[in-house]
FITORTOR-444625 format. One record per residue: x, y, z of N, C-alpha, C, O in turn. Coordinates in steps of 0.02 Angstrom, whole numbers, padded with zeros to 5 digits, always signed. Layout:
REM residues N
XYZXYZXYZXYZ
...
This chain:
REM residues 255
+00038-00057+00007-00013+00010+00001+00048+00064-00014+00103+00064+00013
+00023+00107-00063+00062+00190-00049+00072+00207+00016+00057+00170+00063
+00096+00259+00022+00100+00304+00084+00051+00335+00075+00014+00354+00121
+00040+00347+00018-00033+00409+00010-00111+00374+00038-00153+00398+00076
-00110+00298-00005-00149+00270+00035-00170+00265+00093-00229+00266+00111
-00105+00256+00139-00121+00236+00212-00154+00293+00242-00201+00290+00281
-00118+00358+00215-00125+00426+00235-00201+00433+00236-00235+00456+00283
-00226+00407+00172-00298+00452+00174-00353+00382+00211-00407+00400+00235
-00331+00299+00211-00359+00272+00263-00361+00280+00336-00403+00271+00380
-00291+00303+00331-00311+00346+00428-00355+00406+00433-00389+00421+00482
-00351+00432+00386-00402+00500+00384-00461+00466+00400-00477+00453+00458
-00503+00445+00337-00571+00432+00336-00571+00383+00389-00629+00391+00409
-00537+00323+00439-00546+00288+00497-00525+00337+00541-00471+00315+00560
-00533+00383+00564-00512+00443+00615-00580+00471+00590-00617+00480+00638
-00608+00486+00535-00665+00527+00537-00724+00484+00563-00776+00505+00587
-00708+00429+00554-00777+00376+00575-00775+00376+00643-00827+00394+00671
-00727+00360+00679-00715+00351+00745-00730+00411+00785-00750+00408+00844
-00719+00477+00744-00723+00520+00794-00783+00538+00855-00836+00556+00829
-00784+00537+00915-00823+00504+00949-00877+00587+00938-00856+00635+00905
-00941+00584+00971-00991+00644+00952-00966+00698+00997-00940+00671+01045
-00964+00770+01002-00964+00813+01042-01004+00798+01102-01057+00770+01091
-00991+00810+01157-01016+00804+01191-01076+00867+01225-01076+00928+01222
-01122+00818+01254-01181+00860+01252-01186+00939+01260-01215+00982+01227
-01132+00941+01336-01108+01031+01348-01111+01102+01288-01134+01159+01280
-01065+01043+01255-01040+01079+01194-01065+01124+01138-01040+01168+01104
-01150+01081+01145-01206+01073+01075-01246+01148+01113-01261+01161+01171
-01252+01179+01060-01279+01242+01079-01350+01217+01087-01376+01174+01050
-01388+01255+01148-01454+01247+01171-01511+01281+01119-01498+01337+01098
-01560+01256+01101-01606+01295+01051-01656+01345+01092-01680+01335+01148
-01663+01383+01062-01727+01444+01064-01752+01421+01124-01779+01366+01131
-01744+01456+01163-01795+01428+01257-01858+01445+01221-01906+01407+01220
-01857+01516+01188-01944+01533+01206-01964+01487+01141-02019+01494+01114
-01933+01455+01124-01984+01409+01055-01987+01326+01075-02018+01282+01045
-01939+01316+01143-01968+01269+01165-02022+01281+01219-02045+01227+01237
-02042+01318+01242-02065+01352+01291-02165+01354+01254-02221+01353+01280
-02142+01358+01198-02227+01385+01145-02227+01309+01131-02286+01294+01134
-02189+01250+01116-02209+01177+01118-02227+01150+01137-02272+01112+01118
-02182+01162+01220-02219+01130+01283-02286+01156+01286-02336+01119+01287
-02287+01215+01288-02365+01235+01313-02423+01225+01260-02479+01219+01284
-02417+01222+01191-02431+01197+01142-02440+01125+01144-02490+01098+01120
-02401+01097+01168-02415+00996+01162-02481+00979+01145-02500+00991+01087
-02516+00954+01183-02585+00933+01188-02640+00970+01154-02697+00952+01136
-02607+01029+01148-02671+01096+01155-02681+01117+01057-02735+01110+01028
-02640+01134+01035-02652+01177+00990-02679+01215+00978-02678+01248+01029
-02729+01257+00920-02769+01287+00918-02847+01279+00953-02888+01318+00978
-02843+01212+00941-02899+01176+00987-02887+01098+00990-02841+01074+00958
-02921+01065+01022-02913+00975+01037-02980+00977+01065-03020+01021+01083
-02979+00898+01061-03037+00840+01075-02996+00778+01078-02957+00755+01036
-03008+00762+01122-02973+00686+01185-03040+00656+01215-03094+00678+01235
-03005+00580+01207-03049+00551+01238-02993+00518+01301-02941+00548+01291
-02987+00490+01335-02944+00455+01396-02989+00402+01426-03049+00392+01422
-02924+00364+01465-02940+00328+01516-02887+00358+01580-02827+00345+01584
-02925+00399+01627-02872+00403+01715-02889+00330+01756-02945+00311+01775
-02831+00299+01763-02809+00244+01802-02784+00281+01885-02738+00322+01887
-02808+00267+01925-02778+00287+02005-02754+00234+02036-02788+00185+02053
-02703+00240+02045-02672+00193+02113-02658+00223+02171-02619+00270+02177
-02695+00193+02223-02666+00217+02279-02656+00152+02345-02680+00097+02336
-02630+00163+02387-02640+00106+02445-02708+00100+02454-02722+00055+02493
-02746+00124+02437-02816+00088+02461-02853+00063+02396-02907+00042+02418
-02853+00053+02325-02870+00030+02275-02863+00071+02235-02836+00124+02250
-02890+00057+02164-02878+00080+02118-02951+00101+02101-03005+00084+02126
-02936+00145+02048-03030+00172+02021-02972+00210+01940-02915+00229+01927
-03083+00195+01889-03036+00210+01843-03091+00254+01810-03151+00239+01815
-03067+00316+01773-03111+00342+01752-03126+00355+01667-03070+00342+01645
-03154+00367+01627-03162+00395+01568-03186+00467+01564-03234+00498+01586
-03136+00480+01528-03124+00571+01527-03151+00595+01443-03126+00567+01394
-03196+00641+01438-03186+00668+01367-03165+00738+01368-03187+00767+01418
-03127+00779+01324-03103+00838+01349-03114+00905+01252-03118+00909+01191
-03111+00927+01299-03084+00987+01226-03061+01063+01281-03077+01083+01337
-03018+01084+01228-02985+01156+01234-02984+01192+01168-02987+01167+01112
-02979+01263+01184-02987+01298+01135-02929+01356+01170-02931+01373+01229
-02884+01378+01124-02803+01415+01147-02794+01410+01206-02824+01364+01234
-02753+01452+01245-02726+01450+01320-02813+01462+01383-02811+01455+01444
-02858+01475+01354-02906+01480+01407-02946+01462+01396-02985+01496+01428
-02971+01432+01374-03043+01368+01374-03026+01315+01360-03009+01302+01302
-03027+01265+01416-03022+01199+01416-03087+01141+01463-03074+01117+01518
-03137+01131+01435-03176+01077+01471-03141+01010+01476-03098+00991+01436
-03171+00965+01548-03145+00891+01539-03222+00876+01572-03254+00921+01600
-03243+00820+01565-03321+00787+01597-03289+00700+01570-03264+00672+01522
-03320+00682+01669-03314+00625+01666-03386+00591+01642-03445+00604+01653
-03351+00537+01600-03402+00486+01546-03411+00431+01586-03462+00402+01566
-03378+00396+01645-03381+00318+01670-03347+00329+01724-03317+00383+01728
-03344+00285+01773-03438+00281+01811-03465+00293+01805-03463+00352+01787
-03528+00265+01810-03620+00312+01809-03610+00363+01882-03614+00424+01891
-03596+00309+01926-03604+00374+01990-03572+00436+01974-03597+00489+01995
-03508+00437+01932-03479+00504+01907-03482+00554+01856-03465+00613+01845
-03519+00494+01825-03528+00552+01763-03562+00609+01739-03621+00619+01749
-03528+00645+01709-03567+00707+01701-03524+00755+01738-03496+00804+01714
-03523+00739+01784-03466+00758+01841-03419+00829+01778-03433+00806+01722
-03381+00885+01767-03342+00907+01745-03297+00985+01771-03315+01031+01808
-03252+00977+01745-03206+01033+01762-03205+01090+01701-03198+01071+01643
-03210+01141+01712-03232+01202+01648-03170+01240+01670-03160+01248+01730
-03117+01267+01615-03074+01339+01623-03084+01388+01571-03082+01373+01512
-03092+01441+01590-03098+01509+01540-03075+01547+01569-03047+01537+01623
-03081+01607+01537-03025+01676+01550-03048+01699+01625-03012+01723+01668
-03123+01684+01628-03136+01693+01702-03125+01658+01754-03148+01672+01810
-03091+01613+01744-03078+01570+01801-03073+01474+01787-03059+01446+01734
-03089+01441+01853-03102+01376+01855-03147+01347+01906-03145+01355+01967
-03189+01313+01870-03234+01287+01883-03250+01209+01881-03236+01175+01832
-03290+01177+01953-03312+01112+01950-03386+01119+01920-03415+01174+01919
-03407+01074+01902-03480+01079+01909-03503+00995+01933-03471+00943+01921
-03572+01004+01970-03582+00935+01997-03657+00915+01992-03699+00936+02032
-03677+00857+01923-03707+00873+01905-03768+00839+01929-03808+00837+01883
-03787+00815+01975-03830+00797+01998-03870+00866+02052-03928+00885+02057
-03799+00890+02089-03856+00964+02123-03856+01040+02050-03884+01093+02064
-03834+01034+02004-03834+01058+01960-03804+01137+01962-03826+01190+01939
-03747+01120+01998-03698+01180+02025-03656+01186+01997-03637+01135+01967
-03611+01257+01988-03563+01251+01973-03504+01305+02019-03502+01364+02036
-03475+01266+02023-03431+01320+02099-03369+01324+02091-03334+01274+02097
-03335+01398+02072-03264+01433+02062-03227+01392+02118-03239+01389+02178
-03171+01357+02074-03127+01352+02126-03050+01408+02124-03011+01413+02076
-03046+01440+02179-02996+01502+02195-02916+01467+02172-02892+01412+02185
-02896+01512+02144-02805+01486+02101-02768+01451+02156-02724+01410+02146
-02794+01474+02230-02752+01451+02287-02765+01357+02295-02740+01317+02335
-02804+01348+02250-02808+01273+02269-02776+01256+02172-02819+01224+02142
-02752+01263+02154-02716+01242+02077-02687+01180+02120-02715+01133+02093
-02651+01155+02168-02595+01116+02190-02658+01073+02218-02640+01041+02267
-02729+01064+02201-02753+01028+02247-02753+00963+02196-02737+00972+02137
-02772+00896+02218-02799+00831+02192-02839+00841+02144-02882+00881+02163
-02851+00817+02062-02902+00820+02022-02941+00758+02038-02911+00704+02043
-02993+00760+02045-03056+00694+02065-03015+00629+02096-03012+00574+02068
-02986+00645+02152-02937+00601+02184-02871+00570+02162-02839+00528+02194
-02852+00600+02091-02799+00573+02070-02723+00600+02102-02717+00636+02151
-02665+00571+02060-02618+00642+02079-02608+00681+02034-02550+00703+02030
-02644+00700+01997-02644+00745+01950-02667+00818+01970-02728+00822+01978
-02634+00872+01980-02672+00914+02013-02702+00967+01959-02675+00975+01905
-02764+01004+01979-02819+01057+01936-02778+01084+01880-02795+01085+01821
-02708+01111+01910-02678+01150+01856-02641+01103+01802-02627+01127+01747
-02625+01041+01817-02610+00972+01779-02673+00981+01715-02665+01000+01657
-02722+00963+01742-02773+00936+01690-02781+01008+01629-02765+01012+01570
-02809+01051+01668-02826+01110+01644-02760+01161+01612-02764+01196+01561
-02699+01155+01657-02643+01204+01614-02658+01273+01622-02646+01313+01576
-02688+01296+01687-02710+01383+01698-02659+01412+01708-02665+01471+01723
-02588+01382+01703-02532+01424+01712-02480+01411+01647-02471+01352+01633
-02456+01448+01618-02412+01460+01549-02340+01440+01562-02326+01479+01607
-02304+01414+01555-02226+01395+01537-02194+01469+01512-02160+01506+01547
-02213+01480+01448-02188+01532+01439-02205+01584+01482-02154+01610+01504
-02266+01616+01506-02286+01680+01522-02280+01681+01605-02272+01738+01626
-02282+01623+01663-02264+01621+01705-02196+01609+01727-02176+01651+01767
-02153+01561+01711-02080+01542+01720-02032+01578+01666-02048+01600+01611
-01971+01576+01695-01904+01604+01679-01874+01530+01655-01890+01480+01687
-01823+01523+01585-01822+01478+01578-01743+01458+01554-01720+01491+01507
-01704+01410+01582-01633+01399+01549-01638+01322+01518-01678+01281+01540
-01583+01304+01451-01603+01244+01401-01518+01226+01427-01474+01269+01438
-01514+01184+01430-01429+01144+01420-01446+01038+01413-01481+00995+01440
-01399+01043+01363-01420+00966+01337-01358+00915+01414-01313+00927+01455
-01392+00871+01394-01360+00829+01479-01348+00756+01424-01387+00743+01378
-01276+00709+01446-01278+00680+01422-01321+00613+01491-01309+00615+01552
-01361+00570+01464-01368+00526+01495-01359+00438+01469-01391+00402+01431
-01301+00430+01509-01294+00350+01458-01262+00372+01384-01208+00400+01371
-01321+00346+01336-01301+00323+01262-01364+00388+01252-01381+00395+01193
-01380+00409+01274-01419+00440+01266-01413+00527+01266-01367+00545+01302
-01441+00569+01241-01433+00642+01248-01495+00685+01234-01527+00696+01183
-01503+00710+01313-01579+00737+01337-01582+00817+01327-01524+00838+01334
-01612+00853+01317-01647+00930+01333-01656+00968+01391-01711+00995+01390
-01619+00982+01448-01656+00979+01515-01679+01058+01507-01644+01104+01486
-01745+01062+01528-01782+01137+01511-01789+01183+01603-01841+01197+01632
-01733+01193+01620-01778+01218+01699-01811+01279+01715-01787+01335+01704
-01859+01270+01738-01916+01310+01755-01913+01355+01820-01936+01323+01867
-01888+01429+01845-01907+01430+01878-01974+01495+01886-01975+01546+01851
-02003+01485+01918-02065+01530+01936-02048+01622+01928-02003+01649+01960
-02085+01651+01890-02069+01744+01887-02101+01767+01968-02148+01734+01990
-02083+01802+01994-02126+01834+02029-02204+01852+02037-02219+01897+01998
-02251+01833+02071-02306+01833+02083-02346+01791+02044-02408+01794+02038
-02304+01745+02013-02348+01704+01965-02388+01658+01994-02362+01634+02045
-02439+01638+01981-02473+01586+01999-02465+01500+01997-02505+01461+01972
-02408+01487+02026-02393+01418+02001-02374+01387+02074-02373+01419+02126
-02358+01320+02067-02375+01269+02126-02281+01261+02148-02263+01274+02206
-02247+01247+02114-02173+01212+02127-02103+01265+02139-02110+01326+02134
-02074+01253+02146-02005+01304+02163-01985+01307+02107-01968+01363+02087
-01978+01246+02059-01919+01229+02012-01963+01171+01964-01995+01138+02005
-01973+01154+01917-01982+01125+01840-01922+01106+01799-01883+01144+01771
-01923+01025+01799-01869+01025+01756-01898+00972+01714-01917+00917+01732
-01897+01005+01641-01940+00958+01599-01850+00914+01565-01794+00940+01571
-01865+00851+01535-01828+00829+01490-01839+00799+01420-01879+00753+01419
-01811+00815+01362-01854+00803+01289-01794+00780+01262-01737+00801+01272
-01809+00744+01236-01752+00708+01167-01723+00749+01111-01704+00803+01132
-01717+00743+01069-01674+00790+01013-01735+00809+00989-01732+00868+00972
-01790+00784+00980-01859+00789+00940-01895+00824+00966-01951+00831+00941
-01874+00866+01032-01920+00915+01094-01976+00873+01098-02029+00903+01095
-01980+00785+01106-02012+00746+01142-01992+00718+01212-01941+00687+01228
-02058+00740+01256-02042+00741+01333-02025+00663+01327-02043+00628+01280
-01983+00638+01387-01983+00572+01419-02003+00593+01503-02020+00543+01534
-02002+00654+01540-02023+00663+01598-02001+00734+01600-01962+00770+01568
-02046+00741+01657-02043+00789+01698-02047+00822+01784-02102+00829+01812
-01987+00839+01816-01982+00834+01860-02007+00892+01902-01993+00949+01880
-02050+00885+01974-02051+00932+02007-02028+00952+02070-02039+00912+02115
-01994+01012+02086-01986+01016+02151-02046+01053+02206-02104+01075+02205
-01989+01040+02250-02038+01103+02319-01968+01125+02367-01940+01091+02410
-01956+01179+02349-01860+01202+02367-01827+01139+02338-01846+01118+02283
-01782+01112+02369-01728+01082+02341-01774+01015+02327-01772+01009+02266
-01815+00963+02354-01852+00913+02355-01898+00897+02300-01946+00931+02283
-01874+00828+02267-01921+00817+02219-01967+00803+02254-01962+00783+02312
-02029+00816+02217-02079+00778+02258-02130+00741+02211-02175+00712+02241
-02130+00739+02152-02134+00699+02094-02122+00690+02046-02076+00727+02030
-02144+00646+01988-02114+00630+01922-02163+00631+01881-02212+00604+01907
-02174+00653+01821-02228+00647+01780-02180+00603+01721-02120+00617+01712
-02219+00542+01680-02159+00483+01613-02219+00512+01574-02275+00531+01590
-02191+00508+01528-02226+00508+01433-02183+00453+01419-02124+00442+01434
-02235+00415+01378-02221+00342+01322-02278+00336+01289-02327+00373+01289
-02266+00281+01256-02326+00270+01191-02320+00338+01171-02359+00381+01190
-02242+00354+01111-02254+00396+01059-02319+00405+01013-02372+00372+01011
-02310+00427+00999-02356+00418+00917-02350+00484+00896-02339+00534+00929
-02368+00472+00790-02373+00549+00757-02481+00592+00778-02529+00555+00776
-02484+00630+00786-02545+00643+00805-02544+00719+00745-02495+00755+00755
-02582+00739+00700-02602+00764+00674-02527+00810+00642-02522+00869+00625
-02482+00760+00644-02418+00783+00615-02356+00791+00665-02298+00779+00647
-02367+00806+00708-02303+00795+00807-02327+00749+00809-02374+00721+00782
-02269+00732+00863-02255+00679+00886-02289+00679+00971-02263+00718+01012
-02323+00652+00984-02341+00650+01066-02327+00589+01092-02328+00536+01060
-02312+00598+01165-02342+00529+01197-02426+00541+01230-02456+00592+01249
-02447+00462+01225-02507+00463+01233-02513+00421+01283-02563+00386+01277
-02465+00406+01353-02463+00386+01408-02433+00437+01463-02372+00444+01464
-02461+00464+01496-02422+00482+01551-02434+00473+01630-02491+00470+01654
-02393+00470+01656-02380+00440+01717-02357+00479+01761-02303+00504+01748
-02398+00501+01845-02392+00543+01882-02358+00508+01946-02402+00479+01977
-02294+00500+01978-02287+00461+02002-02246+00498+02082-02192+00526+02079
-02280+00491+02136-02281+00549+02199-02205+00519+02231-02194+00459+02222
-02175+00544+02252-02116+00532+02275-02116+00502+02347-02086+00450+02363
-02151+00539+02385-02187+00489+02456-02206+00448+02455-02199+00414+02506
-02245+00415+02397-02272+00355+02388-02262+00325+02327-02308+00314+02287
-02181+00305+02312-02188+00267+02248-02237+00219+02225-02269+00219+02173
-02235+00160+02292-02285+00132+02254-02357+00133+02221-02389+00086+02198
-02374+00205+02227-02440+00253+02187-02422+00272+02139-02363+00280+02121
-02499+00288+02092-02466+00335+02039-02530+00343+01995-02579+00316+02021
-02539+00371+01938-02577+00396+01891-02564+00378+01839-02516+00407+01815
-02599+00321+01794-02605+00352+01731-02657+00370+01699-02710+00343+01715
-02657+00422+01644-02696+00432+01582-02665+00405+01543-02606+00390+01550
-02709+00389+01479-02711+00359+01411-02739+00370+01362-02792+00340+01353
-02721+00403+01326-02753+00446+01261-02780+00402+01208-02741+00378+01167
-02848+00388+01205-02851+00334+01156-02880+00357+01097-02886+00322+01047
-02910+00449+01104-02924+00497+01029-02909+00535+01056-02926+00549+01114
-02855+00575+01004-02832+00640+01036-02837+00676+00955-02808+00647+00909
-02868+00726+00945-02878+00753+00892-02849+00832+00889-02889+00861+00925
-02812+00870+00870-02796+00933+00861-02831+00984+00830-02886+00967+00806
-02816+01034+00826-02836+01102+00762-02893+01066+00748-02887+01039+00693
-02951+01054+00777-03007+01022+00749-03079+01091+00770-03071+01132+00815
-03150+01087+00722-03182+01135+00767-03206+01119+00822-03224+01062+00835
-03208+01180+00873-03249+01158+00930-03278+01211+00917-03258+01262+00888
-03345+01193+00951-03418+01224+00952-03398+01281+00993-03374+01269+01048
-03407+01380+00960-03400+01430+01010-03419+01437+01083-03388+01466+01127
-03513+01384+01091-03534+01405+01162-03486+01356+01226-03479+01364+01287
-03455+01295+01168-03457+01242+01236-03430+01279+01310-03451+01261+01364
-03390+01321+01303-03359+01321+01346-03394+01398+01401-03358+01429+01440
-03460+01411+01390-03512+01442+01438-03548+01385+01482-03549+01324+01473
-03577+01420+01528-03630+01368+01579-03653+01329+01564-03649+01272+01588
-03701+01358+01498-03751+01323+01475-03729+01264+01423-03760+01211+01422
-03666+01277+01373-03631+01237+01351-03615+01184+01378-03619+01131+01346
-03589+01186+01461-03542+01126+01502-03613+01087+01519-03614+01025+01521
-03682+01135+01533-03721+01091+01557-03733+01031+01495-03738+00970+01500
-03738+01081+01430-03762+01016+01377-03728+00948+01369-03749+00890+01368
-03664+00978+01363-03604+00939+01331-03624+00883+01404-03646+00826+01399
-03611+00919+01465-03600+00855+01523-03633+00808+01550-03610+00761+01582
-03723+00830+01529-03807+00781+01521-03784+00741+01451-03824+00697+01437
-03728+00746+01404-03749+00699+01352-03771+00695+01293-03782+00640+01268
């Protein structure tokens, strides 16, 4: 083999086996764009979904069938369809606030912002989780960096609440892959991790990749969890204009 061919082969082999740059050396994406992506992940301009929510606690397991609609960042509605004893129970969010509807009493009760951290329907999700009254971009300052996790590279988005923002946690960390698909979210109270949300079963929905299973695990009781599985998820669909009114809520809740 000529000296020229040896040198060329050495250069080729060197190029093939040059290790990828460490995550720390990779430029982080525009944080505002990532936050907009997370805010719109399951909503877009509007959405309609049918889900199963399974709540596993020490005292037993219960399962609900849910139907939901959303429009923009201000309007959202979730109605319980099963089991029969809870059918028609609903939660509504508008720009006027957050409301619970009790069908048997035909009462609509306002939920104060101080109760955003309260459990929704006995699950490990909070009122804010299900209806997202807060906006990541508006209510948090954010930093982004790439982190090596074993053989994979993760984009970590660290959110810190802005002063006076109506949020529950002192720090939130999103972990995304290189496609900006979330794998988990860690929620902190001070320096303590209080719960983790894990995402799985990624599928393409309306041209975007979305996890169709969400699992919340509390740190203090790791044997418990709440799992939400999307059976139907439609984005950018026509949603009736009066759906997010008291009259529309009652009509939909009563089937």
